[in-house]
C-alpha positions in Angstrom: 117.8 85.9 148.4 116.7 86.8 144.9 113.8 89.2 144.1 111.7 86.2 142.9 112.3 84.3 146.2 111.5 87.4 148.2 108.2 87.9 146.3 107.2 84.2 146.8 108.0 84.5 150.5 105.8 87.6 150.7 102.9 85.9 149.0 103.2 82.8 151.2 103.1 85.1 154.3 99.9 86.8 153.0 98.3 83.4 152.2 98.8 82.2 155.8 96.1 84.7 156.8 93.6 83.2 154.3 91.4 80.4 155.6 91.2 78.5 152.2 94.1 79.7 150.1 93.8 76.9 147.6 90.1 77.6 147.0 90.9 81.3 146.5 93.5 80.5 143.9 91.2 78.0 142.1 88.5 80.8 141.9 91.0 83.3 140.5 92.2 80.7 137.9 88.6 79.7 136.9 87.1 83.2 136.8 90.0 85.2 135.4 89.0 87.2 132.3 92.4 86.3 130.8 93.1 83.0 129.2 95.4 80.9 131.3 97.3 77.7 130.7 99.5 75.7 133.0 102.0 73.2 131.5 104.1 70.5 133.1 107.9 70.8 132.7 107.8 68.3 129.7 105.5 70.6 127.7 102.2 68.7 128.3 99.2 70.8 129.1 97.9 70.4 132.7 95.2 73.1 133.0 93.3 75.7 130.9 90.6 78.0 132.2 87.3 78.9 130.7 88.6 82.3 129.4 91.2 80.3 127.4 88.6 78.1 125.8 86.4 81.1 124.9 89.4 82.9 123.4 90.7 80.1 121.1 87.5 78.2 120.7 89.2 74.9 121.8 91.7 73.5 124.2 94.8 71.4 123.6 94.2 67.6 123.2 96.1 65.2 125.6 99.0 64.5 123.2 99.7 68.2 122.4 103.1 69.5 123.4 103.6 73.3 123.4 107.4 72.9 122.8 106.5 71.2 119.4 103.8 73.7 118.4 104.2 74.3 114.6 101.8 77.3 114.7 104.0 78.9 117.3 107.1 78.2 115.1 105.3 79.7 112.1 104.5 82.8 114.2 108.2 83.1 115.3 107.5 82.6 119.0 108.6 79.0 119.6 112.0 80.2 120.9 110.2 82.4 123.5 108.2 79.3 124.6 111.4 77.3 125.1 113.0 80.1 127.0 110.1 80.1 129.5 110.6 76.4 130.1 114.3 77.1 130.7 113.3 79.3 133.6 112.9 82.7 132.1 109.9 85.1 132.4 109.0 86.0 128.8 106.6 88.5 127.2 105.2 87.7 123.7 104.1 90.8 121.8 100.9 90.8 119.7 100.9 87.7 117.5 98.3 86.0 115.3 97.7 82.5 116.4 95.3 79.7 115.2 95.3 76.4 117.0 94.1 74.7 113.8 97.6 75.3 112.3 99.2 72.8 114.8 100.3 69.8 112.9 101.6 67.2 115.3 98.1 66.7 116.7 94.7 67.1 115.1 92.7 70.2 116.2 89.6 70.9 114.1 87.9 73.4 116.3 89.3 76.9 117.0 89.6 80.4 115.7 92.4 82.8 114.7 93.0 85.5 117.2 95.7 88.1 118.0 97.1 87.7 121.5 99.7 89.1 123.8 101.1 86.6 126.3 103.2 86.5 129.4 105.0 83.1 130.1 106.6 82.5 133.4 108.1 79.4 135.1 106.7 78.0 138.4 109.6 76.5 140.4 109.4 73.5 142.8 111.0 73.4 146.3 114.3 72.3 144.8 114.4 75.5 142.6 113.7 73.6 139.4 111.0 74.5 136.8 108.1 72.3 137.8 105.5 74.1 135.6 105.1 76.9 133.2 102.0 79.3 133.2 100.9 81.3 130.2 98.5 84.2 130.5 96.9 85.5 127.3 95.2 88.8 126.5 93.0 89.2 123.5 94.2 92.1 121.4 92.5 91.1 118.1 90.5 94.4 117.8 93.6 96.5 118.3 95.7 94.5 115.9 93.0 94.6 113.3 92.7 98.3 113.6 96.5 98.7 113.3 96.6 96.4 110.3 93.7 98.2 108.6 95.6 101.5 109.0 98.7 99.8 107.7 96.8 98.5 104.7 95.4 101.9 103.9 98.9 103.4 104.1 100.2 100.5 102.0 97.5 101.2 99.3 98.6 104.8 99.1 102.2 103.7 98.8 101.4 101.1 96.1 99.3 103.6 94.2 102.3 105.9 94.1 104.5 103.0 92.9 102.0 101.9 90.3 101.7 105.4 88.9 105.3 105.2 87.9 105.1 101.7 86.4 105.2 102.1 82.6 104.9 98.4 81.5 102.5 95.6 82.4 105.5 93.6 83.9 106.4 96.5 86.1 102.8 96.7 87.3 102.7 93.0 88.1 106.0 93.1 90.0 104.8 96.1 92.1 101.5 94.3 92.9 103.4 91.3 94.4 106.3 93.1 96.0 104.6 95.9 97.7 100.9 94.9 97.7 100.3 91.2 98.2 103.3 90.8 100.4 101.4 92.5 103.2 99.0 89.5 103.5 99.8 86.0 104.8 100.5 84.8 101.2 103.0 82.0 100.6 102.7 81.9 96.7 101.2 84.2 94.2 101.1 85.0 90.5 99.9 87.9 88.4 98.6 87.1 84.9 97.2 89.4 82.2 95.0 88.6 79.2 96.6 88.7 75.8 95.6 91.4 73.3 93.7 88.8 71.2 92.0 87.4 74.3 93.2 83.8 73.7 95.8 83.3 76.5 96.7 84.5 79.9 100.4 85.2 80.5 102.0 85.1 83.9 104.1 88.3 84.3 105.3 88.0 87.9 105.3 85.4 90.6 106.2 85.0 94.3 107.3 82.0 96.3 107.6 79.3 93.5 111.4 79.0 93.5 112.7 77.1 90.5 109.2 76.0 89.4 108.6 79.2 87.4 105.4 80.0 85.5 106.7 83.4 84.3 106.1 84.2 80.7 104.0 81.0 80.4 100.8 81.5 78.4 97.7 79.6 79.6 94.8 79.2 77.1 91.7 80.9 78.3 90.0 77.5 78.4 92.4 76.4 81.2 90.8 75.1 84.4 92.9 77.1 86.9 91.8 79.8 89.4 93.9 82.5 87.7 92.1 82.1 84.4 88.7 81.4 85.9 88.8 84.7 87.8 89.4 86.5 84.6 86.7 84.6 82.7 84.1 85.1 85.4 85.3 88.7 86.3 84.6 87.7 89.9 86.8 86.7 92.9 87.4 83.0 93.8 88.1 82.0 97.4 88.7 78.4 98.8 89.2 78.2 102.5 88.5 74.4 102.4 91.4 72.7 100.6 89.3 69.6 100.0 86.7 71.7 98.0 89.5 73.3 96.0 91.0 69.8 95.2 87.5 68.7 94.1 86.9 71.6 91.8 90.5 71.8 90.4 91.8 68.2 90.4 94.6 68.9 87.9 96.0 71.8 89.8 95.8 69.8 93.1 97.6 66.9 91.5 100.4 69.2 90.3 100.7 70.7 93.8 100.6 67.3 95.6 103.1 67.3 98.5 103.0 71.1 98.9 100.6 71.2 101.9 98.2 73.6 100.3 96.6 76.4 102.3 93.6 78.6 101.4 93.6 79.5 97.7 92.1 82.5 95.9 92.1 84.6 92.8 90.9 88.2 92.3 90.3 89.7 88.8 91.8 92.9 87.7 88.8 94.6 86.1 89.6 97.5 83.7 87.3 99.9 82.0 85.3 97.3 80.1 86.3 93.8 81.2 88.7 91.7 83.3 92.2 92.2 81.9 94.1 90.1 84.4 94.1 88.5 87.8 96.0 87.9 91.0 96.0 84.2 92.1 97.5 83.2 95.5 97.9 80.5 98.0 98.2 81.2 101.8 99.8 79.5 104.7 97.8 76.7 106.1 95.0 77.8 108.4 95.2 81.6 107.5 92.2 82.4 105.3 91.6 86.0 104.4 89.3 88.0 106.7 86.7 90.6 105.4 89.2 93.5 105.9 91.9 91.6 104.0 89.5 90.8 101.1 88.5 94.4 100.9 92.2 95.4 100.8 92.8 92.9 98.0 89.8 94.2 96.0 91.1 97.7 96.4 94.6 96.6 95.3 93.2 94.8 92.3 91.3 97.9 91.3 94.4 100.0 91.4 96.4 97.3 89.5 93.7 97.2 86.8 94.0 101.0 86.4 97.8 100.8 86.3 97.6 98.1 83.6 95.3 100.3 81.5 97.7 103.2 81.9 100.6 100.9 80.9 98.7 99.7 77.9 97.8 103.3 76.8 101.4 104.3 77.4 102.7 101.4 75.2 100.1 102.3 72.5 101.2 105.9 72.6 104.8 104.9 72.2 103.9 102.7 69.3 101.8 105.4 67.7 104.7 107.9 68.1 107.1 105.3 66.6 104.7 104.7 63.6 104.2 108.5 63.2 108.0 109.0 63.2 108.4 106.2 60.6 105.6 107.7 58.5 107.2 111.1 58.6 110.6 109.7 57.7 109.0 107.6 54.9 107.1 110.8 53.6 110.4 112.7 53.5 112.1 109.9 51.7 109.1 109.6 49.3 109.2 113.4 48.6 112.9 113.2 48.0 112.6 110.4 45.5 109.5 112.0 43.9 111.3 115.3 43.4 114.2 113.5 41.8 112.0 111.4 39.6 109.9 114.5 38.5 113.0 116.5 37.8 114.4 113.9 35.4 111.7 114.1 32.7 111.4 117.9 33.3 115.1 118.4 32.7 114.8 116.4 29.4 111.7 118.4 28.3 113.4 121.7 29.1 116.6 120.7 27.4 114.9 119.4 24.2 112.5 122.3 24.1 115.4 124.7 24.1 117.2 122.7 21.4 114.0 122.5 19.3 113.6 126.3 19.6 117.1 127.0 18.4 117.7 124.2 15.7 114.2 123.1 14.8 113.6 125.6 12.0 116.9 124.7 10.3 116.6 120.9 10.8 113.1 119.4 10.5 114.4 115.9 11.3 115.9 117.2 14.5 112.6 118.9 15.3 110.8 115.6 14.9 113.2 113.8 17.2 112.9 116.6 19.8 109.1 116.4 19.7 109.3 112.6 20.1 111.6 112.9 23.2 109.5 115.6 24.7 106.3 113.6 24.3 108.0 110.5 25.8 109.1 112.5 28.8 105.7 114.0 29.1 104.2 110.5 29.3 106.7 109.6 31.9 105.8 112.7 33.8 102.1 111.9 33.6 102.8 108.3 34.9 104.7 109.7 37.8 101.9 112.1 38.7 99.4 109.2 38.4 101.6 107.1 40.7 101.7 110.0 43.2 97.9 110.3 43.1 97.6 106.6 43.6 99.7 106.8 46.8 97.4 109.6 48.0 94.3 107.6 47.3 95.8 104.6 49.1 96.6 106.7 52.1 93.0 108.0 52.2 91.6 104.5 51.6 89.9 105.7 48.4 91.8 103.6 45.8 89.2 101.6 43.9 89.9 98.4 42.1 87.9 97.1 39.1 88.3 93.4 39.8 87.5 90.9 37.0 88.9 87.5 35.7 92.1 88.4 33.8 94.8 86.5 31.9 98.1 87.4 33.4 99.8 87.2 30.0 97.7 90.1 28.7 98.8 92.5 31.5 102.4 91.3 31.0 102.4 91.8 27.2 100.9 95.4 27.6 103.6 96.3 30.1 106.4 94.8 28.0 105.3 96.8 25.0 105.6 100.0 27.0 109.2 99.3 28.1 110.3 97.6 24.8 111.7 100.8 23.2 113.9 101.5 26.3 115.1 97.9 26.4 115.9 97.9 22.7 117.8 101.1 22.9 120.1 99.7 25.6 120.4 96.3 23.9 118.7 94.6 26.9 116.9 91.3 26.2 113.5 90.7 27.9 112.4 87.1 28.2 108.8 86.2 29.1 107.7 82.9 30.6 104.0 83.3 31.4 101.4 80.6 30.5 98.6 81.9 28.3 95.9 80.2 30.4 97.1 81.6 33.7 94.1 83.5 35.2 93.7 85.8 38.2 91.0 88.0 39.5 92.5 91.5 39.4 92.3 95.1 38.1 93.8 95.0 34.6 95.2 98.5 34.7 96.7 98.1 38.2 98.3 94.7 37.4 99.8 96.2 34.2 101.0 99.1 36.3 102.7 96.7 38.8 104.4 94.8 36.0 105.5 98.0 34.2 107.0 99.3 37.5 108.9 96.1 38.1 110.2 95.9 34.5 111.1 99.6 34.3 113.1 99.3 37.5 114.9 96.2 36.3 115.8 97.8 33.0 116.9 101.0 34.7 119.5 99.3 36.8 120.6 96.7 34.2 123.6 97.6 32.1 123.7 97.7 28.3 123.6 94.2 26.8 122.0 92.8 30.0 119.1 90.4 30.5 115.7 90.7 32.2 113.3 87.8 32.6 109.7 87.7 33.8 108.1 84.5 35.0 104.7 83.8 36.4 103.6 80.5 37.9 100.7 79.1 40.0 101.6 78.3 43.6 98.8 76.8 45.6 95.9 79.3 45.5 98.1 82.1 44.4 100.1 83.3 41.3 103.7 84.3 41.9 105.2 86.7 39.4 109.0 87.1 39.4 111.1 89.7 37.7 114.8 88.9 37.6 117.7 91.0 36.2 121.5 90.9 36.2 122.0 94.5 37.0 123.2 96.2 40.3 
């Protein structure tokens, strides 16, 4: 005889001494503080007690079958249910269950609770499973306390992960992988506002498969929860799918056939404004509780801080890069400047020495030396003026005397300045500038620009070469081109 058979025999022996054993068992069933169900062998519900009704807020309708329970399948316990109907005594550890998640029947009343359950078969006289009883204990408070502790621990963990994230994309992926994943979320995205505030870009997503939204910019006028949460700087929650479909018909149409659950979006509010948002959709019938919403708000706060840090880190990197480029450009500028300053100085020094040694004996040579020295002094003055202009530009103090100006006048003045050099090297300079071509400009600066371009062209054009200058009106602008056949 098995242990079970001996126990049944012992109970039967005890019940023989009870005057109304059936009434006693009925009282135990009806008044038990634990929720109790009894099922027939085919999975149809036979009895539930009052404690069960109070625990779940409803009872199974006549066509409900526990062996087809989609909510039990979603919770991962349907296999345990089937083992009980196969004749095995089974314990179900703490599990969240909501009768409204059942799909093969309609159950509108009910509530989500955490329960532990013991399922055991009741055998008939032939030793077959005639019925299955399930006893439920409400452990919602204990599970909520454990989950709250777990969420607090997860927040500390996520904060550590976020502190190491150096880019907005890293932050977004950490939020989904280690933050949102703790909740009963089926799909989620993290989006951030663009620098110019015109679009929201999805940086990370969860549960969308091949239908990716990553790197897709949504205009800030878009009617979607992700963008609305940023625009309002306030969370959005929809437990009622019908209300969500009414307020967001285009999103609902795009998601048709997906069996939407509760939808929400929480903004990531930085130092001054909402800089991003987390949008999510949960499994059907699993809306966020107050503790979960508080956790999500804390997660969003940490994420916003991490995004601000990532932005500052990126800006610091960019500033360092610009500073490095500026330093390199300064070194290059000083190198070129020293070379350019040395050229006329060498000429001045050389001709001054020659003038001192031969000038008294040869007046013509002295005149030539003075001419060369003066020309190089003017070049030196021009270089110094250019250097001072650069300094003024850097300090933002360069002033322009703007006035209507004929382009040809500035070109002619510049050409006259470089004509001697061009003639000495047998370089032809051709000008094609309409006399009536006008611009609003600083005459001296425009002449300086043209002189620099022509001087550079002549400098790198071989003897007997050609330089041309052309100006033409293009739309609302004037385009000036200097072309040479040098290196």
